[in-house]
C-alpha positions, 0 to 999 in steps of 0.5 A: 390450494396455496401449496400449489403456488407456494413452491415458486421462485419469487424474485423481487420486482422493480418497476424501473427494470426489466422482468427479473428471472425466470422469464422467456424472450419473445422475439418477433419474426422480424427480430428473429430473422434480423438476429440470424442475419447479424449472427451470420454476417458477424461470424463471416466478418470476423473471419474476413477481418482477421484472415491472412492477407499476404500483401497487407501483412507483409507491408505491415511488417515492414511498416512496424519494423521501421517504426520500431527502429525509430521509436525504440531508442526513445526509451532511455536508462537513467541514473538511479539509486535504490532503497529497499527499506533498510533494517533487519530482514530487508532484501539485498539489492544492487544496481547493475551496469545497465541501470537494472536493479538486481534483488538478491533476496526476495522482495515481499509486498510488505517491503516496498522497493524505492527507485530514485531517477533523475531525468535530464531536461526535456519532455518526458512521455512515460515510464517503461517497467520491465520485470525479469523474475527468477524461478525457484529451483523446482519451478518451470515458471517464474511468477511475478506481480506488481501490487502497487506502483506509485511515483512522485516528484521530490525536492530536497529540504530547503534548510529554512522555514518551519519545515526545513527538514521535510522534503517537498513532494508532488504526486505523479499521475499516470493516465493509462497503462499498456501491457501485452499479457492477456486477461484482466490480471495482465493489465498493468493499469491494475498496478496504478488503480490505487487498490492494494487488493489488485495487481499486475501479475502473471507467470513467465516460462523459463527462458522467456523475456521480461514482462514489459509494461508502459505507463504513460502520462496524460501529456508529456511533462517537463521534469521539475527543476531540482526534483528527483522522481521517486518510484515506489513498487510493492512487489510479490508473486502472491500471498505466500510467495516473494519476488526475486529477480531484476527490475528495470525502469526506463523513461520515454524521452526521445524526441520522436517517441515523445511526439508519438506518445502525445495524445489528442486531449479531449476536454470535458463535455459541457451540456445545455438543455433542454431547449423548446423543440417544435418537433424532431425534424423541425427542431433539428432544422431550427437554428438556436443561438449556440449554433451561431456562437457558443458562449458558456456563460450565457443562458437561454429560454428552456423548456421550463426554466432558463437553461445554462451550460453545465460541465459534465466531467462524469461523461467519460468517453466510451461509456454510455450516459443517460441524457434524458431519464425516461421517468424524470427527464425532460425532452427537447433540444440539447447541446454538448460542447467540448474542446479538442487539442491535437498536437498536429493536424490529424484525423480523429475516428469518432463513434457517436450515439445520440438519440434521436436526431442530431447534428455535429459541427467541428470548428463551426463547420457542419460535419454530420446531420442525421434525422431521426428516421435515419440510421438504426436505433441504438447504433452509433454514427461513425465518421472522421474528423479532420483536426487542425493543430491546437485547439478544436471545438466540437458542438453536438446538437441532439433532439429527442422526444420520448423515453430514455435517451442516451449519449455515447462518444468515443474517439481514436486517432487515425491516419497513416502518417503517424501511429496512434499513441497506443500503437506507438507505445506497442511499436516502441516496445516490440518490433514484432508484437505477439499475442494481444499486441499483435492483434491490436496492431493488425486491426489498427493497421488494416483500418488505416491502410485498407479502405475495405477493411476500415468499412468492414470494421465499422460494419462489425461494430455497428452490427454488434451494437444493432445485435445488442439493441435488438436483444435489449428490445425483445419483449420478455414475459415472466414465467413460473418456475418450481423450486428444487426444494419444496417450501413448507406451507403452513396453515396460518392461525387467523390468517396472521403470517407470523403465526404459522400452524400445521404443515399442509400439502397441495390438494383440493377441497373435498367437496369438489371432484377428486384430484386426477389419479396419477397427476403430479401434486404441482401446478401441472396437476392442478391444471389437469384437475381444472380442465378435467371433464369432471369439473362442473365449473370451467367449461360453464364459465367459458361458455357463458362468457362467449354467450355474453359476447354474442348476446350482450348478457350471459346465460348467467348474468353475473359472468364474474360470479358463479358462486352463491352470490351470483344469479342463477342461469336463465337457461340451465339446461342450455348452459349445461349442453353447451359446456358438455359440447365444448368439452367433447369438441376438444375445447374447440372455440371456433366450433363453439362460436359457429354453433352459437352464431348459426343457431336459430336463436342468434339469427332472430330479428332484433326488432322488439314489440312493446309486448316483448319489451314489457315482458322481457326488457333485457331479453333474458328469455331470448325471444328476439335477436341481440341488440346492444351498442358495440364495444369501444374496440369494435366501433373503432375497428368498424370505422377503419374497416369501412374505410379500408384502412384496418391493418389485419396483421396478427401479432406484433408489438403494441401501437399508438394511434391518435390521442389528444396531446398532453395527457401522459404529461399530466399523469407522469412524474415531472411531466416527462412522459409524452405520447407520440403517435405512430406513423404508418400502419401503427395508426390503423392496427386493430384496437386489440394492439393499442398501447394501454397506459393504465394511468391514462387509457385512450380517451376514445375507448373510455368514453365507450365504456372500455375498462381502465384495466387497473383491475379485472372486469368480466362485464362492461357497462353500456352507456349512451352519452353525447360525448360518444357522438363527439368522438365519432364525429371529431376524433382524427381517427374517425375523421380520416376513416370517413375520408378513406371510406369516401375515397372507396365510395367514389372509386367503387360505388359506381357513377351515380350519387344514389348508387354511391350512397347505397354502397356506403350504407351497405358497407356500414350497416349491411343493408340497403337504405330505405327511400326516405333515408336515401332522400335525406342523404342525397339532399345533404350531399347536394347542400355539402357540394354547394358549400364546399365549392364556394371560395370559402368552402374550398379553403375549409375543404382543404383544411378538413382533408388534412386531418389525420395522416391518410391522404386521398389520391390527388386526382379527386376533386377536394370539394367533392371528396369533402362533401362525400366525407361528410356523408360517410361520417353521417353514416358511420355515426348512425345508431344502426352502425354503432349498434349490434343487431 
């Protein structure tokens, strides 16, 4: 038998990650419809965003030409010297009148090129690198590559001291690079990443212009006095190729260009938390000290210990950061603070995601407040900040409560007055950008100069995020997949895995019915063998379990064991007949259920005489109808159904009804997992859909003998304890079910008290109350009405009616409703209500 399953792909499982492949995605109908909507709107939006707009495109062309004419002169050629390393084999190079370096012979990656520049006084925004490779005589294209570009300030030797002959150096760091070539290899940032195995590279068609890229500083710098700028390039066109041609370096020193290149400086984030939270909405509304004054040296009362501000240099903008770990994190109120330096008054377009609720302040003024129930899960909020020149302060408050929580922040300078630094760089290099630069310029221009396009681009970004969030939220289920090459299965000597014996093939025991003729020797064939009419076991086991559900005990009492250790059937011929009928009906479960419940055996009275109890206490001979306490799920569903609250929708994700607080924290690592009950219909779905945590199952289910699901259980024990009565009397789910049932009784039960009690009694027990029962309930109702109509009683009634989330109609008298709730609670707690039969 092992050989049937020994041929499966067996990926490594990791409990902290989703299911490994192979798996199937199982989206809900709502998710499927929403994904289709998003797919269609994204396609339409992309077309609309990039479609030609003659008026807007013409205005953009004029605007781009004007800015190009203003910024391009800011790139200046500087006096330079060149060093190719010298020595035998060094390439010949000279400086041309336009300050370009001409390489007469190839320059390989092993022979770097050093160019020495002496920028004049004045701020320096970055460098422009232009390569004009020379194609081989037999080639139509010119390959080029820059494996590494390094720069440093160099001061001459000081001619005194211990290191008089050693010049002083200071490394120059470039913050970002920009180039027009497509693909990752066309990114000039690969030349400044410090990795010799990556390169800025490509190939130019014959006659094309130079390959151009810009390297920008974090902020404009003043050239140090007396220092020269040494730029070292390691050039090459590939492993077996060499570079020959022209290399030209220019500096961004024009006043307009340097000003346009100066970026908004975003200092690192500081994080504080978690602080205690009274809840999502209450925590968002509560004013904590950081909202009045940010003091990075102060500490505050935290959830467990004193909470302090911590610098989060690893919180890079644009990346998604885990704020609270699902297993080890602590939820509550968090604050994130940073300073933003703006070179001039300007708008900053921000995309901010923070789960679950958040507020944002700029320079002490609130600019955003988003409660937890607003927005779409996983989708960032997009808004504009109006920065003042100089330093600005940004404070973000995040309130979260359950599960993994993330934080993402990205920002881009906006506004129509001055282009963003990246756009300014493009315009300084090209008046009519092409390729990727043209797309980037078009999108930025439309966002700033067309309100409709700005909304459209924001919608597209939000739709993409929602699409990703829905896709990540779709539940998956692992599936079995056969290996293409069958794995050998060995007989293990004495079961020891390191002592394989002879090779065995898929098959079944010879004492059982034979394998179906023509069936494949894989899991499909095994399934056909299991449900074959010749199989004496499958139908009997299934029929016996259905019989156990209806009668409380199976025809074979040991439903989990049909082997030699199990009990023999009490009615073997009946079991055989039902199994045969089940097979011949095409394995029709509904047919089998109808057959059982319409039988004379099932429809007998469950009343037991002393003689019957003495002779057959477990009713194995079926001389009376079944009578046993209902299962935990049935008891809860019955109460909700009687109150008209049960949501009978089929399918969907698990739900979290009421549960005492603190149970999940007690069994989770670091007390990090919290049980947060659902709202709305999630409270009232059938118990089949209740979320089940094996370490902490729903306590109201366990008290009624529901298994923990840590292992398979074919038979449940049935106990009757006082704790069960405490659940049905006091659990919020049962209290509000009784209140909802009382509303039904008052609305539907007629005008008289006796009629209403009879209606409620029949709802729960399917019969009319006897006179004595009716008299007891009427006396209790009268006593409860008198109690709840007193001054103190009305206060208690108001508290009583607030239990749970169900709210009764406002036109009902609270005292009367509370009294009737007591009556319906009594009826729901009757043994006859909780017992089948």
